[in-house]
PAROMI-15456 format. One record per residue (C-alpha): residue in one letter; x, y, z negated. Coordinates in steps of 0.02 Angstrom, whole numbers, plus 50000, padded with zeros to 5 digits. Layout:
<sites>
site aa=A x=X y=Y z=Z;
...
</sites>
This chain:
<sites>
site aa=M x=50656 y=49817 z=50964;
site aa=T x=50667 y=50000 z=50920;
site aa=G x=50847 y=50058 z=50934;
site aa=R x=50939 y=50213 z=50875;
site aa=P x=51117 y=50281 z=50864;
site aa=L x=51174 y=50319 z=50687;
site aa=A x=51276 y=50455 z=50607;
site aa=P x=51411 y=50397 z=50484;
site aa=T x=51302 y=50454 z=50338;
site aa=A x=51122 y=50507 z=50327;
site aa=E x=51001 y=50553 z=50189;
site aa=P x=50864 y=50429 z=50150;
site aa=T x=50706 y=50431 z=50253;
site aa=L x=50545 y=50331 z=50251;
site aa=D x=50599 y=50239 z=50408;
site aa=L x=50584 y=50080 z=50306;
site aa=A x=50511 y=49907 z=50333;
site aa=L x=50424 y=49801 z=50201;
site aa=I x=50457 y=49617 z=50174;
site aa=G x=50361 y=49518 z=50045;
site aa=N x=50258 y=49364 z=50004;
site aa=G x=50126 y=49417 z=49878;
site aa=G x=50244 y=49391 z=49733;
site aa=V x=50397 y=49494 z=49774;
site aa=G x=50428 y=49639 z=49893;
site aa=A x=50575 y=49737 z=49961;
site aa=L x=50604 y=49888 z=50072;
site aa=V x=50737 y=49876 z=50208;
site aa=D x=50810 y=50029 z=50294;
site aa=V x=50864 y=50044 z=50476;
site aa=R x=51042 y=49988 z=50436;
site aa=G x=50977 y=49827 z=50360;
site aa=D x=51002 y=49880 z=50179;
site aa=I x=50877 y=49828 z=50047;
site aa=V x=50855 y=49993 z=49954;
site aa=W x=50707 y=49952 z=49842;
site aa=S x=50648 y=49793 z=49757;
site aa=C x=50574 y=49764 z=49584;
site aa=V x=50572 y=49606 z=49477;
site aa=P x=50488 y=49504 z=49417;
site aa=R x=50336 y=49597 z=49488;
site aa=F x=50298 y=49744 z=49599;
site aa=D x=50286 y=49857 z=49445;
site aa=G x=50442 y=49790 z=49359;
site aa=E x=50613 y=49872 z=49346;
site aa=P x=50699 y=49895 z=49513;
site aa=V x=50853 y=49788 z=49535;
site aa=F x=50885 y=49881 z=49698;
site aa=H x=50849 y=50065 z=49677;
site aa=A x=50955 y=50156 z=49807;
site aa=L x=50799 y=50237 z=49880;
site aa=L x=50792 y=50343 z=49722;
site aa=G x=50979 y=50372 z=49709;
site aa=S x=51106 y=50311 z=49583;
site aa=P x=51156 y=50367 z=49408;
site aa=S x=51339 y=50350 z=49457;
site aa=G x=51322 y=50444 z=49620;
site aa=Q x=51394 y=50292 z=49710;
site aa=V x=51296 y=50268 z=49871;
site aa=E x=51318 y=50079 z=49870;
site aa=D x=51248 y=50052 z=49696;
site aa=G x=51072 y=49981 z=49689;
site aa=R x=51072 y=49909 z=49864;
site aa=F x=51093 y=49744 z=49955;
site aa=G x=51176 y=49777 z=50121;
site aa=V x=51268 y=49700 z=50266;
site aa=R x=51400 y=49817 z=50338;
site aa=L x=51464 y=49803 z=50516;
site aa=E x=51634 y=49879 z=50548;
site aa=D x=51628 y=50031 z=50665;
site aa=L x=51438 y=50031 z=50668;
site aa=A x=51371 y=50128 z=50817;
site aa=R x=51185 y=50091 z=50829;
site aa=T x=51045 y=49983 z=50763;
site aa=E x=50884 y=49900 z=50821;
site aa=Q x=50746 y=49839 z=50708;
site aa=A x=50578 y=49753 z=50730;
site aa=Y x=50463 y=49625 z=50650;
site aa=D x=50434 y=49460 z=50735;
site aa=P x=50260 y=49485 z=50810;
site aa=G x=50120 y=49431 z=50694;
site aa=T x=50234 y=49399 z=50546;
site aa=A x=50318 y=49482 z=50397;
site aa=I x=50489 y=49426 z=50459;
site aa=L x=50605 y=49572 z=50500;
site aa=R x=50754 y=49572 z=50616;
site aa=T x=50888 y=49707 z=50614;
site aa=R x=51025 y=49710 z=50745;
site aa=L x=51186 y=49806 z=50716;
site aa=Y x=51305 y=49851 z=50858;
site aa=D x=51484 y=49911 z=50840;
site aa=Q x=51580 y=50029 z=50953;
site aa=A x=51663 y=49884 z=51044;
site aa=G x=51498 y=49800 z=51087;
site aa=E x=51506 y=49663 z=50957;
site aa=S x=51345 y=49637 z=50860;
site aa=I x=51253 y=49543 z=50725;
site aa=E x=51072 y=49505 z=50683;
site aa=I x=51001 y=49508 z=50505;
site aa=T x=50840 y=49412 z=50476;
site aa=D x=50746 y=49461 z=50317;
site aa=F x=50592 y=49385 z=50238;
site aa=A x=50515 y=49321 z=50077;
site aa=P x=50462 y=49138 z=50090;
site aa=R x=50274 y=49109 z=50101;
site aa=F x=50191 y=48949 z=50161;
site aa=L x=50081 y=48805 z=50108;
site aa=H x=50173 y=48664 z=50020;
site aa=H x=50085 y=48513 z=49945;
site aa=G x=49920 y=48603 z=49968;
site aa=R x=49974 y=48757 z=49870;
site aa=M x=50044 y=48925 z=49922;
site aa=F x=50232 y=48925 z=49899;
site aa=R x=50288 y=49106 z=49867;
site aa=P x=50443 y=49104 z=49757;
site aa=A x=50520 y=49266 z=49694;
site aa=Q x=50653 y=49252 z=49828;
site aa=I x=50722 y=49359 z=49968;
site aa=V x=50807 y=49268 z=50110;
site aa=R x=50935 y=49351 z=50223;
site aa=R x=51010 y=49260 z=50372;
site aa=V x=51154 y=49342 z=50465;
site aa=R x=51219 y=49281 z=50632;
site aa=P x=51338 y=49349 z=50763;
site aa=L x=51257 y=49398 z=50927;
site aa=N x=51415 y=49445 z=51022;
site aa=G x=51598 y=49417 z=50980;
site aa=H x=51667 y=49391 z=50806;
site aa=P x=51617 y=49554 z=50720;
site aa=R x=51687 y=49603 z=50552;
site aa=I x=51562 y=49622 z=50411;
site aa=R x=51558 y=49662 z=50227;
site aa=L x=51421 y=49609 z=50106;
site aa=I x=51364 y=49731 z=49974;
site aa=V x=51263 y=49658 z=49830;
site aa=R x=51245 y=49788 z=49693;
site aa=P x=51093 y=49752 z=49584;
site aa=R x=51074 y=49859 z=49430;
site aa=G x=50973 y=49850 z=49269;
site aa=D x=50873 y=49974 z=49166;
site aa=W x=50838 y=50088 z=49314;
site aa=G x=51019 y=50094 z=49372;
site aa=I x=51112 y=50110 z=49207;
site aa=H x=51175 y=49933 z=49181;
site aa=E x=51300 y=49851 z=49295;
site aa=P x=51279 y=49663 z=49288;
site aa=S x=51407 y=49540 z=49228;
site aa=V x=51444 y=49422 z=49372;
site aa=T x=51484 y=49238 z=49362;
site aa=R x=51532 y=49129 z=49511;
site aa=G x=51498 y=48953 z=49564;
site aa=S x=51557 y=48859 z=49717;
site aa=N x=51413 y=48923 z=49822;
site aa=H x=51330 y=49056 z=49716;
site aa=L x=51347 y=49215 z=49614;
site aa=R x=51247 y=49252 z=49457;
site aa=Y x=51206 y=49432 z=49411;
site aa=V x=51165 y=49444 z=49226;
site aa=L x=51062 y=49598 z=49184;
site aa=P x=50983 y=49649 z=49018;
site aa=S x=50807 y=49596 z=49068;
site aa=T x=50840 y=49461 z=49198;
site aa=T x=50969 y=49353 z=49284;
site aa=I x=50965 y=49333 z=49471;
site aa=R x=51061 y=49211 z=49577;
site aa=L x=51128 y=49232 z=49752;
site aa=N x=51150 y=49064 z=49838;
site aa=T x=51256 y=49092 z=49991;
site aa=S x=51350 y=49002 z=50127;
site aa=A x=51467 y=49151 z=50141;
site aa=P x=51627 y=49141 z=50037;
site aa=P x=51571 y=49197 z=49863;
site aa=V x=51737 y=49284 z=49834;
site aa=Y x=51707 y=49394 z=49987;
site aa=V x=51534 y=49438 z=49923;
site aa=A x=51595 y=49477 z=49747;
site aa=E x=51740 y=49584 z=49806;
site aa=G x=51653 y=49666 z=49954;
site aa=T x=51789 y=49602 z=50070;
site aa=W x=51784 y=49629 z=50258;
site aa=F x=51784 y=49464 z=50353;
site aa=S x=51753 y=49403 z=50529;
site aa=L x=51586 y=49320 z=50561;
site aa=H x=51612 y=49163 z=50663;
site aa=G x=51440 y=49084 z=50636;
site aa=P x=51277 y=49106 z=50542;
site aa=I x=51276 y=49134 z=50354;
site aa=S x=51130 y=49132 z=50233;
site aa=L x=51095 y=49227 z=50073;
site aa=V x=50952 y=49172 z=49959;
site aa=L x=50924 y=49292 z=49815;
site aa=G x=50803 y=49249 z=49676;
site aa=P x=50785 y=49169 z=49504;
site aa=D x=50933 y=49088 z=49419;
site aa=E x=50896 y=48917 z=49491;
site aa=T x=50989 y=48799 z=49604;
site aa=L x=50918 y=48757 z=49775;
site aa=S x=50859 y=48581 z=49805;
site aa=G x=50939 y=48574 z=49978;
site aa=G x=51082 y=48649 z=50076;
site aa=I x=51085 y=48839 z=50083;
site aa=D x=51083 y=48859 z=50273;
site aa=E x=50960 y=48718 z=50294;
site aa=T x=50845 y=48790 z=50160;
site aa=A x=50851 y=48965 z=50235;
site aa=R x=50815 y=48898 z=50409;
site aa=D x=50670 y=48789 z=50351;
site aa=F x=50596 y=48930 z=50247;
site aa=E x=50602 y=49045 z=50397;
site aa=E x=50516 y=48921 z=50511;
site aa=E x=50379 y=48883 z=50385;
site aa=T x=50354 y=49067 z=50342;
site aa=S x=50340 y=49113 z=50524;
site aa=K x=50213 y=48974 z=50550;
site aa=Y x=50110 y=49033 z=50401;
site aa=W x=50100 y=49215 z=50457;
site aa=R x=50061 y=49171 z=50637;
site aa=H x=49917 y=49060 z=50583;
site aa=W x=49856 y=49195 z=50464;
site aa=T x=49856 y=49332 z=50596;
site aa=R x=49778 y=49214 z=50723;
site aa=S x=49626 y=49201 z=50610;
site aa=L x=49597 y=49389 z=50606;
site aa=A x=49448 y=49459 z=50702;
site aa=V x=49546 y=49604 z=50776;
site aa=P x=49472 y=49739 z=50887;
site aa=L x=49513 y=49737 z=51073;
site aa=E x=49617 y=49896 z=51067;
site aa=W x=49767 y=49938 z=50956;
site aa=Q x=49788 y=49755 z=50907;
site aa=D x=49972 y=49768 z=50861;
site aa=A x=49941 y=49917 z=50747;
site aa=V x=49795 y=49828 z=50662;
site aa=I x=49892 y=49666 z=50637;
site aa=R x=50041 y=49758 z=50563;
site aa=A x=49925 y=49853 z=50446;
site aa=A x=49837 y=49693 z=50393;
site aa=I x=50001 y=49602 z=50355;
site aa=T x=50061 y=49752 z=50256;
site aa=L x=49902 y=49757 z=50152;
site aa=K x=49917 y=49570 z=50119;
site aa=M x=50094 y=49595 z=50056;
site aa=C x=50031 y=49728 z=49934;
site aa=Q x=49923 y=49603 z=49841;
site aa=F x=50004 y=49523 z=49689;
site aa=E x=49927 y=49356 z=49725;
site aa=E x=49961 y=49278 z=49554;
site aa=T x=49825 y=49389 z=49479;
site aa=G x=49738 y=49460 z=49634;
site aa=A x=49778 y=49643 z=49595;
site aa=I x=49820 y=49757 z=49742;
site aa=V x=49948 y=49895 z=49717;
site aa=A x=49921 y=50067 z=49793;
site aa=A x=50102 y=50067 z=49856;
site aa=M x=50265 y=49976 z=49825;
site aa=T x=50359 y=50129 z=49762;
site aa=T x=50364 y=50260 z=49628;
site aa=S x=50410 y=50444 z=49634;
site aa=L x=50425 y=50473 z=49821;
site aa=P x=50369 y=50656 z=49823;
site aa=E x=50212 y=50709 z=49914;
site aa=A x=50311 y=50855 z=49985;
site aa=A x=50491 y=50914 z=49976;
site aa=D x=50538 y=50981 z=49804;
site aa=S x=50356 y=50979 z=49751;
site aa=G x=50369 y=50885 z=49587;
site aa=R x=50217 y=50784 z=49644;
site aa=N x=50304 y=50620 z=49606;
site aa=W x=50198 y=50477 z=49541;
site aa=D x=50210 y=50292 z=49507;
site aa=Y x=50092 y=50199 z=49624;
site aa=R x=50142 y=50020 z=49582;
site aa=F x=49976 y=49984 z=49496;
site aa=C x=49802 y=49934 z=49547;
site aa=W x=49682 y=50079 z=49573;
site aa=L x=49507 y=50010 z=49587;
site aa=R x=49469 y=50142 z=49717;
site aa=D x=49613 y=50099 z=49832;
site aa=A x=49587 y=49912 z=49809;
site aa=F x=49405 y=49925 z=49864;
site aa=F x=49457 y=50007 z=50027;
site aa=V x=49590 y=49874 z=50056;
site aa=V x=49465 y=49734 z=50028;
site aa=R x=49338 y=49818 z=50141;
site aa=A x=49463 y=49842 z=50282;
site aa=L x=49522 y=49661 z=50277;
site aa=N x=49342 y=49601 z=50265;
site aa=S x=49308 y=49694 z=50428;
site aa=L x=49439 y=49582 z=50508;
site aa=S x=49356 y=49426 z=50434;
site aa=E x=49497 y=49403 z=50309;
site aa=V x=49403 y=49367 z=50148;
site aa=G x=49539 y=49277 z=50050;
site aa=T x=49608 y=49442 z=49986;
site aa=M x=49435 y=49489 z=49922;
site aa=E x=49415 y=49322 z=49833;
site aa=D x=49581 y=49342 z=49744;
site aa=Y x=49547 y=49524 z=49700;
site aa=L x=49374 y=49484 z=49629;
site aa=R x=49454 y=49363 z=49506;
site aa=W x=49558 y=49505 z=49438;
site aa=L x=49413 y=49628 z=49445;
site aa=H x=49299 y=49509 z=49349;
site aa=D x=49420 y=49512 z=49203;
site aa=V x=49433 y=49702 z=49210;
site aa=V x=49245 y=49717 z=49189;
site aa=R x=49228 y=49580 z=49058;
site aa=S x=49365 y=49654 z=48949;
site aa=S x=49295 y=49831 z=48954;
site aa=D x=49191 y=49913 z=48818;
site aa=G x=49090 y=50007 z=48948;
site aa=H x=49222 y=50133 z=49000;
site aa=I x=49330 y=50071 z=49143;
site aa=Q x=49496 y=50150 z=49186;
site aa=P x=49534 y=50205 z=49364;
site aa=L x=49688 y=50094 z=49366;
site aa=Y x=49765 y=49947 z=49275;
site aa=G x=49928 y=49853 z=49280;
site aa=I x=49934 y=49707 z=49400;
site aa=G x=49931 y=49591 z=49249;
site aa=L x=49775 y=49681 z=49179;
site aa=E x=49881 y=49797 z=49070;
site aa=R x=49776 y=49941 z=49005;
site aa=V x=49914 y=50055 z=48937;
site aa=L x=50028 y=50122 z=49074;
site aa=T x=50122 y=50254 z=48976;
site aa=E x=50204 y=50379 z=49091;
site aa=R x=50385 y=50425 z=49060;
site aa=I x=50526 y=50511 z=49152;
site aa=V x=50671 y=50402 z=49206;
site aa=T x=50809 y=50529 z=49184;
site aa=Q x=50954 y=50426 z=49249;
site aa=L x=50895 y=50419 z=49431;
site aa=P x=50904 y=50581 z=49532;
site aa=G x=50757 y=50535 z=49642;
site aa=Y x=50723 y=50524 z=49828;
site aa=R x=50848 y=50644 z=49912;
site aa=G x=50883 y=50707 z=49737;
site aa=M x=50704 y=50768 z=49719;
site aa=G x=50653 y=50707 z=49547;
site aa=P x=50577 y=50675 z=49429;
site aa=V x=50569 y=50486 z=49436;
site aa=R x=50419 y=50423 z=49340;
site aa=A x=50378 y=50251 z=49272;
site aa=G x=50197 y=50225 z=49222;
site aa=N x=50051 y=50337 z=49265;
site aa=Q x=49955 y=50449 z=49147;
site aa=A x=49800 y=50432 z=49256;
site aa=Y x=49756 y=50274 z=49157;
site aa=E x=49691 y=50394 z=49024;
site aa=H x=49577 y=50485 z=49146;
site aa=F x=49390 y=50477 z=49163;
site aa=Q x=49357 y=50454 z=49349;
site aa=H x=49175 y=50409 z=49373;
site aa=D x=49190 y=50353 z=49553;
site aa=V x=49272 y=50196 z=49486;
site aa=Y x=49102 y=50119 z=49446;
site aa=G x=49046 y=50132 z=49626;
site aa=N x=49210 y=50063 z=49688;
site aa=I x=49189 y=49909 z=49578;
site aa=V x=49012 y=49872 z=49640;
site aa=L x=49058 y=49908 z=49821;
site aa=G x=49210 y=49795 z=49808;
site aa=A x=49105 y=49652 z=49742;
site aa=A x=48947 y=49674 z=49846;
site aa=Q x=48998 y=49567 z=49996;
site aa=A x=49025 y=49417 z=49881;
site aa=F x=48836 y=49408 z=49854;
site aa=H x=48799 y=49399 z=50041;
site aa=D x=48945 y=49306 z=50122;
site aa=H x=48909 y=49120 z=50148;
site aa=R x=49091 y=49081 z=50193;
site aa=L x=49158 y=49104 z=50017;
site aa=F x=49212 y=48958 z=49910;
site aa=R x=49108 y=49033 z=49770;
site aa=R x=48974 y=49158 z=49812;
site aa=A x=48929 y=49281 z=49675;
site aa=D x=48769 y=49237 z=49583;
site aa=A x=48646 y=49304 z=49454;
site aa=R x=48775 y=49294 z=49314;
site aa=D x=48892 y=49404 z=49414;
site aa=F x=48750 y=49524 z=49448;
site aa=L x=48714 y=49542 z=49262;
site aa=L x=48898 y=49581 z=49233;
site aa=L x=48895 y=49712 z=49371;
site aa=E x=48742 y=49790 z=49294;
site aa=R x=48853 y=49843 z=49149;
site aa=V x=48954 y=49942 z=49276;
site aa=G x=48796 y=50013 z=49351;
site aa=E x=48736 y=50074 z=49182;
site aa=Q x=48894 y=50176 z=49166;
site aa=A x=48871 y=50246 z=49341;
site aa=W x=48693 y=50297 z=49299;
site aa=R x=48742 y=50376 z=49133;
site aa=L x=48891 y=50473 z=49202;
site aa=H x=48840 y=50521 z=49378;
site aa=D x=48818 y=50706 z=49335;
site aa=Q x=48955 y=50720 z=49203;
site aa=P x=49124 y=50807 z=49228;
site aa=D x=49278 y=50701 z=49265;
site aa=A x=49452 y=50712 z=49339;
site aa=G x=49390 y=50660 z=49512;
site aa=M x=49469 y=50547 z=49640;
site aa=W x=49617 y=50664 z=49663;
site aa=E x=49658 y=50643 z=49478;
site aa=L x=49666 y=50826 z=49426;
site aa=R x=49760 y=50832 z=49262;
site aa=T x=49707 y=51000 z=49190;
site aa=R x=49526 y=51030 z=49235;
site aa=A x=49364 y=50934 z=49247;
site aa=R x=49205 y=50963 z=49346;
site aa=V x=49060 y=50862 z=49415;
site aa=H x=49143 y=50799 z=49573;
site aa=T x=49037 y=50763 z=49725;
site aa=S x=49142 y=50610 z=49767;
site aa=S x=49114 y=50538 z=49593;
site aa=A x=48926 y=50565 z=49600;
site aa=L x=48926 y=50489 z=49775;
site aa=M x=49006 y=50329 z=49714;
site aa=C x=48889 y=50321 z=49564;
site aa=W x=48747 y=50327 z=49689;
site aa=A x=48831 y=50188 z=49787;
site aa=A x=48839 y=50080 z=49631;
site aa=C x=48652 y=50097 z=49600;
site aa=D x=48609 y=50077 z=49785;
site aa=R x=48708 y=49916 z=49804;
site aa=L x=48642 y=49845 z=49641;
site aa=A x=48466 y=49871 z=49708;
site aa=R x=48511 y=49771 z=49862;
site aa=I x=48600 y=49634 z=49764;
site aa=A x=48454 y=49616 z=49644;
site aa=G x=48345 y=49567 z=49791;
site aa=V x=48472 y=49436 z=49847;
site aa=V x=48482 y=49353 z=49675;
site aa=G x=48293 y=49351 z=49653;
site aa=M x=48267 y=49492 z=49528;
site aa=P x=48141 y=49608 z=49613;
site aa=E x=48102 y=49707 z=49456;
site aa=R x=48286 y=49751 z=49437;
site aa=A x=48290 y=49800 z=49620;
site aa=V x=48151 y=49926 z=49589;
site aa=Q x=48240 y=50002 z=49440;
site aa=W x=48407 y=50020 z=49528;
site aa=R x=48323 y=50092 z=49683;
site aa=Q x=48237 y=50223 z=49576;
site aa=R x=48401 y=50270 z=49495;
site aa=A x=48490 y=50280 z=49663;
site aa=D x=48353 y=50393 z=49731;
site aa=T x=48366 y=50506 z=49579;
site aa=I x=48554 y=50526 z=49599;
site aa=R x=48533 y=50556 z=49785;
site aa=Q x=48412 y=50699 z=49762;
site aa=R x=48521 y=50778 z=49628;
site aa=L x=48676 y=50762 z=49735;
site aa=L x=48595 y=50833 z=49892;
site aa=A x=48537 y=50984 z=49796;
site aa=A x=48692 y=51020 z=49692;
site aa=A x=48831 y=50976 z=49815;
site aa=W x=48764 y=51073 z=49963;
site aa=N x=48829 y=51251 z=49977;
site aa=D x=48715 y=51349 z=50091;
site aa=K x=48838 y=51493 z=50106;
site aa=R x=48976 y=51380 z=50171;
site aa=K x=48854 y=51265 z=50264;
site aa=A x=48942 y=51113 z=50194;
site aa=F x=48942 y=50987 z=50054;
site aa=V x=49076 y=51046 z=49934;
site aa=A x=49197 y=50971 z=49809;
site aa=G x=49090 y=50991 z=49653;
site aa=F x=48913 y=51023 z=49597;
site aa=D x=48864 y=51206 z=49617;
site aa=G x=49039 y=51245 z=49680;
site aa=D x=49118 y=51331 z=49829;
site aa=D x=49277 y=51235 z=49867;
site aa=L x=49294 y=51114 z=50012;
site aa=D x=49355 y=50936 z=49992;
site aa=A x=49387 y=50802 z=50123;
site aa=S x=49315 y=50664 z=50013;
site aa=V x=49137 y=50717 z=50057;
site aa=L x=49168 y=50636 z=50227;
site aa=L x=49138 y=50470 z=50138;
site aa=M x=48953 y=50513 z=50126;
site aa=A x=48918 y=50436 z=50295;
site aa=E x=49040 y=50293 z=50275;
site aa=V x=48954 y=50226 z=50119;
site aa=G x=48780 y=50252 z=50191;
site aa=F x=48726 y=50398 z=50083;
site aa=I x=48676 y=50509 z=50228;
site aa=A x=48645 y=50482 z=50413;
site aa=A x=48790 y=50538 z=50521;
site aa=D x=48672 y=50640 z=50630;
site aa=D x=48600 y=50734 z=50481;
site aa=P x=48629 y=50920 z=50521;
site aa=R x=48705 y=50947 z=50349;
site aa=F x=48836 y=50813 z=50377;
site aa=V x=48875 y=50872 z=50553;
site aa=S x=48897 y=51049 z=50488;
site aa=T x=49008 y=50987 z=50347;
site aa=V x=49123 y=50899 z=50471;
site aa=D x=49137 y=51060 z=50573;
site aa=V x=49174 y=51168 z=50421;
site aa=L x=49306 y=51048 z=50356;
site aa=E x=49391 y=51044 z=50525;
site aa=R x=49404 y=51233 z=50527;
site aa=N x=49469 y=51249 z=50350;
site aa=L x=49567 y=51093 z=50303;
site aa=C x=49645 y=51035 z=50465;
site aa=D x=49813 y=51074 z=50544;
site aa=G x=49780 y=51007 z=50718;
site aa=P x=49753 y=50819 z=50698;
site aa=F x=49809 y=50821 z=50516;
site aa=M x=49702 y=50854 z=50363;
site aa=R x=49731 y=50915 z=50186;
site aa=R x=49634 y=50846 z=50038;
site aa=Y x=49558 y=51009 z=49975;
site aa=E x=49577 y=51196 z=49984;
site aa=A x=49581 y=51248 z=49801;
site aa=P x=49747 y=51254 z=49706;
site aa=D x=49776 y=51108 z=49587;
site aa=D x=49896 y=51081 z=49442;
site aa=F x=50045 y=51111 z=49557;
site aa=G x=49972 y=51247 z=49669;
site aa=L x=49912 y=51226 z=49847;
site aa=P x=49950 y=51058 z=49931;
site aa=Q x=50091 y=51075 z=50057;
site aa=T x=50066 y=50917 z=50160;
site aa=A x=49926 y=50828 z=50248;
site aa=F x=49850 y=50675 z=50165;
site aa=N x=49849 y=50535 z=50292;
site aa=V x=49690 y=50445 z=50239;
site aa=C x=49591 y=50607 z=50251;
site aa=A x=49636 y=50619 z=50435;
site aa=F x=49570 y=50443 z=50459;
site aa=W x=49409 y=50490 z=50368;
site aa=R x=49395 y=50633 z=50492;
site aa=V x=49416 y=50511 z=50637;
site aa=D x=49276 y=50404 z=50567;
site aa=A x=49162 y=50555 z=50543;
site aa=L x=49194 y=50620 z=50718;
site aa=A x=49155 y=50449 z=50791;
site aa=R x=48996 y=50433 z=50689;
site aa=T x=48938 y=50604 z=50749;
site aa=G x=48963 y=50556 z=50931;
site aa=R x=49129 y=50643 z=50967;
site aa=I x=49217 y=50484 z=51018;
site aa=E x=49347 y=50554 z=51136;
site aa=R x=49406 y=50682 z=51010;
site aa=A x=49414 y=50548 z=50877;
site aa=R x=49519 y=50438 z=50992;
site aa=E x=49639 y=50581 z=51029;
site aa=I x=49668 y=50614 z=50845;
site aa=F x=49683 y=50429 z=50807;
site aa=E x=49820 y=50410 z=50938;
site aa=V x=49916 y=50554 z=50858;
site aa=L x=49900 y=50473 z=50687;
site aa=L x=49969 y=50311 z=50757;
site aa=S x=50115 y=50407 z=50831;
site aa=I x=50174 y=50468 z=50659;
site aa=R x=50196 y=50290 z=50594;
site aa=N x=50377 y=50246 z=50570;
site aa=A x=50468 y=50129 z=50689;
site aa=S x=50403 y=49977 z=50593;
site aa=G x=50222 y=50033 z=50609;
site aa=L x=50201 y=50088 z=50428;
site aa=L x=50133 y=50245 z=50346;
site aa=S x=50161 y=50331 z=50180;
site aa=E x=50035 y=50437 z=50087;
site aa=D x=50074 y=50608 z=50160;
site aa=Y x=50138 y=50693 z=50317;
site aa=D x=50222 y=50861 z=50341;
site aa=P x=50173 y=50927 z=50514;
site aa=R x=50308 y=51062 z=50507;
site aa=R x=50451 y=50945 z=50465;
site aa=R x=50370 y=50803 z=50562;
site aa=E x=50409 y=50688 z=50417;
site aa=L x=50321 y=50559 z=50312;
site aa=W x=50315 y=50593 z=50125;
site aa=G x=50239 y=50511 z=49973;
site aa=N x=50238 y=50333 z=49908;
site aa=F x=50264 y=50194 z=50034;
site aa=P x=50188 y=50098 z=50114;
site aa=Q x=50024 y=50177 z=50058;
site aa=T x=49881 y=50053 z=50065;
site aa=Y x=49754 y=50193 z=50087;
site aa=S x=49843 y=50249 z=50246;
site aa=M x=49861 y=50074 z=50316;
site aa=V x=49675 y=50047 z=50286;
site aa=G x=49642 y=50200 z=50395;
site aa=I x=49729 y=50116 z=50542;
site aa=I x=49615 y=49964 z=50530;
site aa=N x=49457 y=50066 z=50505;
site aa=G x=49497 y=50185 z=50646;
site aa=A x=49536 y=50049 z=50771;
site aa=T x=49382 y=49949 z=50722;
site aa=R x=49272 y=50102 z=50738;
site aa=L x=49341 y=50164 z=50905;
site aa=S x=49392 y=50009 z=51003;
site aa=A x=49300 y=49952 z=51156;
site aa=A x=49205 y=49790 z=51127;
site aa=W x=49280 y=49624 z=51178;
site aa=D x=49132 y=49589 z=51291;
site aa=S x=49182 y=49740 z=51396;
site aa=I x=49322 y=49636 z=51474;
site aa=I x=49237 y=49466 z=51480;
</sites>
């Protein structure tokens, strides 16, 4: 376990761990407090919101904590190969407790059992330590304090939009009053819907833990992990799995909203939705580990996105296929470290981002080739994807907001044209698989046309690099994807030169910014973690393996103690910033390790 001494008070950090089961998720800090959790879905109202402060200014509001009297230090770690978290708290006299946190997930009667529950088990490790339980859910983004009713072994918290029940083997009166009491044996806390448990509380919690541990260990055992950096890859894979809302198949970009990209930057966005771009990269990363179940679930959701469209497809949707994600400011919460605004919803749903069409086709392409799937994609699916391809062909050289979602200006973005090419290129390949050679010829011709246009308009001979937009001058890290999606050979002199130019202009040592031109908020202040991983991939593809490995090791070192990454990193403050955990960043860990690892046959 990773241990640390603690000051009496400390401002929030992103030293958080994620627990979840594909239906519910929660973030746990190093003291064992749940500081963020939304119900009934990832994008619902937070019942625990302490990560973004409290309207009342009371530190304990919006959190679910276990306090140890005279706390001196903590340790925290996941059980290897699982999403089960253990936090150990030690007091100044040497007495200690262990908190075990998880969300139940396992097969039951042939179906996945993933209730909207969080289970906490607390046991003494040494002595009879004194503890206090803090359960302070709030409604309407922190405004409403619940009315509380008690039963013999439970508490009900009645909020305006939901009622949650805490079944507990601790004395309910102690929980309700926040009373200090001595812990003489294990206690269990099962928080979830307003339903009674079918069995005893301690027995249920213990059984759920055993079955959940068994599920995750079997799941990770099936992964085709690289030889090197296995623990980092497994943790990233589990995290990505927890970010899929399995009921629909949608994959959220992150579990949080409004964690700023940089201190006092105002770059605070709600990422609790499914961006088709981010989801494609998640699916691709897990596919590389031979985990195709996530792709199958995601493609169900994606199929309905395409079928319900009138041609135009948004860059993001709600996890229940919601199209309108109106952005508003939540004024009652002060924000992370007081750095508001807090936003709910995301105005980017109104954007035109043309790379989305390539991301859809790329995300679905493997389903036409993979013989392991329960249902391989067929000619009917191809005809549906052709609707997406037609949009890519029509819009490949038209201005849009781009993948960085610029809010106040449009241009023909290289990254958007690149993904439009990818849509046509993959459709040409798929057409051959489904027995439509004449369609293959047409899509190949279209892909070649886009390719020639892109090579001519995106190359800036003065800068000796591919640039952010057609006939432009500004540099952008997203052009590194050219080699990754197969648009250009990695040893092409133009790509090699581009990598060199980007390194000189966008990199701060091992870290990388997205672009060099000011955006709606000025110049970016922090590095964007996935861009650094794109750099690692590009360096490896161009033969600079040792340098790529050195940078990759540094990127692994900035993960928090639980092995997780957010969206951004400030090299000066040496701090993670941005929404958390960011699926894009966790994908980079898997891709980097897969690209750089020695082969298994090197040790056999």
